[in-house]
N, C-alpha and C positions, 0 to 999 in steps of 0.2 A: 345331835340327831344323826342316826345312821341312814345312809342313802346308798342304793345300789343302782348302777348304770350298766345297761347292756346295749351294745351298738350305739353308745353315746346317748341313750334315751333312759330317762329315769324310770325305775321299776318300783311299783308300790309294794311295801313289805308290811306284814302284820305287826301290830303293836307288841305281840308276844314273841317276836322273832328272837331266836337265840343262835348265834353263830360261833363255832369254834375255829380259830385260826391258829396255824402252826408256822413258825418261822425257824427253819432248820439251817444249820451252819454247813455250807457246802464244803467246808474243810473236811468234814467227816462223812457226808452223804452226797448222793448225786441229786439232791433236792434243794429246795429253798423255801419259798413262802407259798402256802396253799390253805384252803379252807376245807372243812368237812362239808357235808351236804347242807345246802341253803335252800329252804322252802320258798318258792315263789308262787303266790296264790293266783289262780286263774278264774275259778267260778265266781261270778258276780263282780269281776274287776275288769271293766271295759278297757282301761289303759293297758293292763298287762296282756289281755286277750288280743288287743290290736297289735302289740309288739311281738308277742310270743305264741298267739293262738294256733298258728299253723303247726307248731311242734306237737300238738295233741295227736296229729295224724301220723307221726313218725314212730317207727319201731327202733328205739334207741339201742336195742340189742344188736341191730344189724347195721346201724349207721352211727358214725361219730359226729355229734353235733357240737360245733364250737363257735363261740362268738366273743368279740372283745368285751371285757367286763372290768368294772372297778368298784370298790367299796370305799366310801368316805365317811368319816364321823366327825362332826363339828368342824368341817372344812379341812380336816386332816386326812390325807390319802392313806388308807389302810393297806390296800392291795390293788395292783393294776396288772391285768394279764388276760387270760383266756378262760371263759366259762365253758365247761363241758356238761352236757345234760346227762344225768345218771338215771333218771326215771321220769315217766310221764303218766299222769292220770287226768281225769276230767276236772278234778279240783285244783291240782297244782302240778308243777314240775319241780324236780330237785336238780340243783346244779352244784358243781364244785368249781371253784375258781383257783387257777394255778398261775403262778408268776415266776419269772426268771428261769432258773435251772429246772424247777419242777415242771413248768409249762413245756419247755423244750424237750425234756425227757419223755413226757407223756405223748407229745405229738410224734416224737421219733419212734416210740414203741408201737403206738396204736395206728399211726398212719404208715408204718413200715417204711420209714425213710432210711435208706442205706447210702453210705458215703460213696460207694462205687457206682451208684445210679444217679448222681446229682448233676451230671453234665458240667464238669468244672472247666472245660475248655482245654486248649493245648498251647504249644509254644507259639509265640507271636513275634512279628517283626517290630522294630522300634516304633512304627506308626500304628501299632495295635492290630494289624491284620494277621489273622491266624494262618500259619503254614498249612497247606493242604496235603503235602506229601514230603517224603524225605529229600527228593531232588531239589525242591524249592529251598529247603533248609541249607543244603550244601551250596547251592548257587549264592544264597545270601551270605554264607560264611566266606566263600571265595572272594566276594567283593569287599570284604572288610579290611581295615588296617590290621596289622599284626596284634596290636594291643587290644583292639575291640574284638578280634577273633578269639583271643585267649580268654577274655572276660565272658564272651558268649558261650564258649565250650566248657570252660573250667573255672569261671569266676566264683569268688566267694559270695556268700549271701549279702545282698546289698548291691553288688555289681551284677548279679544274675539271680533269676528266680528258679533256674534249673540248670543242670549240667549234662554233659554227654561223655561220661567216662566209659571205657571198654567194660563190658559185662558179659560173662560167659554163661550161656543158657544151657544148663546141663541136659535137659530132656531132648533138645533138638541139636545138640552138639554144634552150636553156633555162637559166634561172638558178635555182639552188637556194638555200635559206635566205634568200629575198627577201621573206618575208611579214612579218617583224618589222622595223619601221623605227624606229630610235632617233634622237632628236635632243635637244639641250639648248636651252632657250629663253634669251632675253636675260637675262643676269645669273644664270643657273642652269646649272651644268655637270653637273647630274644628267641622268638619261635617263628617257624615258617610252616605253612600247611602244604603237605605233599600228598598226591593221590597216585597210587601205584597199583599195578596188577602184575601177575606172574606170566611172563611170555614163555610158553612151553618150548618153542623152537630155539629162541635165543638163550633159554635157560637163565633168565635174569628178570628183574623187575623193570618195568617201563612206566613212564608217565602217561596218564590219560587225561582227557578233558572232561569226562563225565564221571559221575559217581553212581554206583549201584549198591553200595553198602547200606544196610538197613540200620535205622536209628532206634534208640530206646531212650527217650527223654527221662531224666531223673530229677524230679522236683524237690526243692528244699522243703523240709517239713513245715517250717514257718509259713511258707508260701501256700502249702496245701491247707493249713489251718485257716488262713485268711480267705482262700477261695471257698471253702466249705461254709463258713459263716456268712460270707457275702451272698452265696447262693440261697441261704436260708433267710435273707433279708436283714441281716445284722451287720453293723460296722464294728470291726475290730479296733477299738479305741486304744487299747494298750496290750502289748505282749512282752512281758518281762523276760521271756526266753531270748528275745533279741538283744538283751543286755549281757548275755553270757556267751562263752565259746560254743554252746550247744546250738546256736543259731546256724552254724555251718554244717549241721547234720542234714543229709539228704536221703531220699528213698532210693535204694539200690535196685532200680527197675531194670529188667532184662527182657522186656517184651516190647514189640512194636505197637504203639498205641496211637489213637487219634484223639483221646481225651484222658486227662490226668486221673479221672476216676477209675480208669481201667487198670491202673497199677496198685489199686487199694483193695483190701479184703472186703468181704461182704459183712460189714459191721453197721449197726445202727448208729445214729448220731450219739446216743447215750453211751454206747460201747466205746466209740472213738474217743469221746471226752474222758471217760474213765481211764483208758489206756494212756492217753496223753498225760493226764494228771499223775499217774503212777510213774511213768518213765521220766518225765521232765521235772517232777516235784513241784507242780503248780496246781492252782485251782482256777476254775472258771467262775467269774462273777457276771451274771447276765442281768441286764436292766431292760425290762420291757417298756419302760416309759419312753426312753429314747432309742430303743432297739440297738443297744451297744453291748459289746462283750469285752471284758477285761481279763487277761490271763496274768495272775499274780503268783510270784514265787512264794512257796510256803514259808521259807525262812525269813521273809520280810514281814510276816504277821506277828501280832502280839508283842509289840514294843511298848515301852512305857508311855510313849506319845499317843498310842492307839488304844485308849483305855476307857471303859465305862465304870462308873462308881455307883454301887447300890448301897444306900444307907438304911432304908426301912425294910428290914428283913423280919419276916414272921418267925415265930418259934418253931413252926411246923417244917421239918425237913427230914428226909430219909436218905440213907446211903445203901446202895446195892453194889455187890461185888461179884465179879466173875473172874476167877483165877486163870481161866483158859482164854478169855476174850482178848483179842488184839485187833483194834479197828484202825489204828493210826499207822500211816506209812512210816513214821519215824521209829516205830517199835516193832515192825513186822519183819519176818524173814522174807528175803526176796530171791527170785530166780528168773533166769531167762527161759522163756518157753520155746525152746528149740533144741534140735540135735545138730550141732555143727558138723560139717563134713569132715572136720579134723577132730578125731576122738580125743586127742591130747588136750584140746582147749577146754573141754568140760568132761572130766572123768566121772564115771558112774560113782554115785555116793557109796554104794556097797563096797566098791574097791577101795575107796579112800578110808572108809570106816574100818576095814580090816588091815589096812597098811600099818607097818611098824614105823612110826614117825620119829624123826630126829629133829629136835628144835635147836636152833642156834641164834645167838644174839645178833649176828650180822653175816653177810655173805662171805667175809674173809674166813671166819671160823668154819663155816659150812664147807668151803673149798678145801681148807686145810684137813678137815676130817675125811672128806671124800678122797683126797689125794693119798692119805695115809692108810686107807682101807684097801685090803687085798681085792683084786679084780673080781674074784669069785663071790665076794660078799657085798660088793657095791650095789648089786641089784636088789638087795633085801629091803632097803629103806625108802621112805618118802622124806626127802630132805626139805626142811622149812626154815626160812629166814627172811626177815624184813617184809613179811606179807606174801612172799613168793614160795612156790612149791616146785621141787625138782625130783627127777628120777635119774638113775643111771641108764644111759641110752647107748646101746651097742649096735654098731654096724660092722659086720664081719668081726674083726678082732679089736676094733678101735672103740674105746669107751669115752663118753663125754657126758656132761651134765646137761639135761634138757629140762627147761622150764615147762610145767604142765598145769592144767586146771586153772588157767587164767580167768575163764568165765564161770567159775564156780559160784555157788549160791552165797549170798550175804546172810549169815546166820547170826541173829541177835538173841534168839531164845533157844538155847540148847534143850533138846528133849521134845520140842514141839515140832510141828510140821515145818521142815526146812524150806519149803517153797510156799509159804502161806499166801504170798502175792506173786503171781506169775506175770512177768513183764512181757507183753505181747509185741513190743517194739524191741527188736533184737539186732545185734551186730551181724552184718553179712559175712559169709566166708570169703576170705581172700586166698588167691592162689597165684602161682607163677605161671605165666604162659608167654609164648612168643607172639608179641603184638606189634612191634614197630621195627622199621627197617633202619639199618645204619646209613651213614652218609654216602657210602659207596654203592648202596643198593645191592649188596651181594648176599646179605643174610638178615634174618630177623633177630631181634634182641629180646631177651627175657624181661618181662615187666610185670609187677603185681596187678592183677585184675580182680574184679568182684565175681563171685560165683553164687548168685542167689539160688535158693531152693526152687523146686518145681512149683510154679505159682498158678498158671492157668494156660489154657490153650491159646495159640496165636495163629489166626487163620492164614497169615502170610507164610507160616512155616509148618502148618499142620501136616501130619502124616496120615492120610486116609486109611492106609492099610492098618496102622496101629489102632486107629479108632474102631475099625470094623472088628479087629481081632481082640479088642478089649484091653490093649496094652497102654492106652492113654484115653483121656476123657475130655469133655467140654465143660465141666463144672469146676469152679474154683475150689481148690482143696486147701488153700493156704489160710491160716487163721492168725498170721503174724505180719508185721511190716519189718522188712530187713533194711538196715540203714548203714551208712558209712559217714566218715567225716572228711571234709575238704579243707586243707589249710592254704590252698592257692599257691603252693610253692612248687616250682619246677625241680624235680629230683634228678640228680646225675645217675643215669642208668648204664653208661658205658664210659670208662675213663679215657680211652684212646681209640678212635677219635671221640671227642667229648660229645655225648648225646644226653640231652635233657628231656625229661617227660614228667608231667604232673600226674600223680595218681593218688587216689584216696587211701584211707587207712582205718583200721578199727582198734589197733593197739599201738603202743609206742614202739614195739618191736617191728622192724621193717623186714618184710618177706624177702627183699632183694639184698639188703645190706647188713642184716642182722640187727644187733642191739643199737638202734639209732633212734634217739628220743624224738618222736614226732609231736610231742607236747600234750598228747591226750590219749587215753585208753578207755574203752567201754567196760573195763573190768569193774565189778561191783564192790570189791574190797579195797581197803586202804593198802597201798603199796609204797614203800619208801622210794623216793626218787621219781615217782610217776604221778601225774594228775589223772585221776580216774573218776568214774561216776560217783564214787564215794566222796571225793573231794569237791566235786562240782554240785552234787545233788544230795545224796543220801546221808552224808555225814554232817550236813548243814541244817537239817530239819530240826525245828523246835521239838524237844522231847515232851510228849504229853502222856501221862499215865492214864490209860483208858480202862484200867482194871476196876476202878471204883468210881461210880457215878453218883453225884449228889443231886437230889431233887429239892430245890429251894423255892419257897414261896416268898414273894416280896411285893412291895407297894411302889408303884411308879406312875407318874402322869404321862410318860412318853413310851415310845416303842424303842427299846435299846437295840443297838446294832449287834447281832449275834456273832459277827465276825471280829469283834473287838475283844481285847483282854478285859476281864471283869475283876474288880476289887470288891469283895464282899466280906464285911467284918474284918477288914485289914488283911485279908488273905486273897491271893491271886487264883483266879479260876479261868478256865476256857469253856465257853458255852457250846453245848451241842444243839440245843433248841430251846425256844420259849413258846409257851402256849398262852393264847389270849381268849377271853370270853367277850363277845360283843352282843349287846342287846339293842333295843330301839333307841336308847339314849346315847350309846357310844361304847367305847372300850372300858371294861372294868379295870379299876386301878390295881387290883390284885392280879399278879402274873405268876405263872409257874415256869421255872427254868430248870434245865438239866445241865449239869456242869461237871467238868473234870478238874482236878487240881493241876495247877500249872507249876512246872519246876521253877524254883527261885533262881 
């Protein structure tokens, strides 16, 4: 027998009830389990009128009505989530029940929940008390031991939930997080916090006891994910990003904030989840029964141990093909959705398309050819080897090979849109700037710092003249999240005297020292000798051919897990969705599934 419960109260259903339920695989879509319209009778039904009668007076076109709801059949839970009212009459109401990802996405879109408006909180002391201003933060830092101070300011994820790396704010010509200056003395790789200011009369830096420098807290991405779902009432039960080096990615914030939501773009929850799934190569599994969220790496799916077997297949099945369709992240062309401040890091595709390419088996052959080429002809070619691209770079009369186009698109399908999926989480621009003082306090030293794009106004630094003259605004214009990686290692920024300073990175190439492998690069393509996003995410994804879709009818007494690998007639498939028919007696044994062939 089929039973419907709303607000934990049983609802009467007609004997002729017919419900269509769809269970979608969130590997392919941003949905999961939901029903089509379910008719709930009101006229002549005292029980339903008592529970739902007040809904007759609501204009559902103007108000979103939602209630906890679940359907069971013969003591088996079919769906547990939220019922939304789609229409109301004197005779009946129509509801749709949404669960998991489908429910969260609906509420995100229709209730206009935006991640930058969630009030996620701010930096806290060890006792959980939130800092109220920058001065409190610096006093807290000053009282710490050197080890604790380093972890608080620059600690890797696990030791810290946010960091305070120098970040250059282009639009206001200001550098945040620049008051704490760390260095290690000769023979000591420890760190000491120094606070300095420029003494005009003495023409030197002097120590001060108070700090006036402004801070821009930079939360780790995994921390932001946890905060967002906790704010929505969910527990993050598992996050497999934390099992990878990507856990040390943080948001390159360069504005003074009082809430972490202020450094995020104006995205809905649904948009945020989609962009996280694309960038990190994960999917969200949301369980409304226990209000938990699991973030699962796509490459951990569809193993032999995670398999459903379908034995009773009906002869009715169809195959539909779309030669141009590419739904899966594993088979899509990818691009970063940004214009980096350094044009050499992502060269315009038209320029690359018209370039005369020279391909080489390795770097040694490339260098040999370049060295043997006359200077006047060096500039003609785009030199390619081991996944890298170079041009002849000339300053005055000196020629050198310069690597370019590191953040170019990952093209898997030549001739189709080379940016089929735009990644909205992007590497921040790094630049060299004078940020820290040497031991003798006589001059500043160059150090790599982050230079995020113009993100939003900051009332602490706002220029009223620019606002009035229309040169700046008060609306967020940024539709991306800029990020960097922290390896927690203090870098030598000056050999004599020895000065150490930790700084983040986006490439293995070091802006200060040149080709120095930092262990990771946000490059999308596979590069010999480097660990890139290709090696960490996009090259590890299970390949699924979404060009041909099989519609297969089969008989089963249970509800198979759509996120498992299926074996049907001794052939491996990946399920996109399964459709169920439910009547007063329960779930029909005949199911309709939509599948893609799995690569063997």
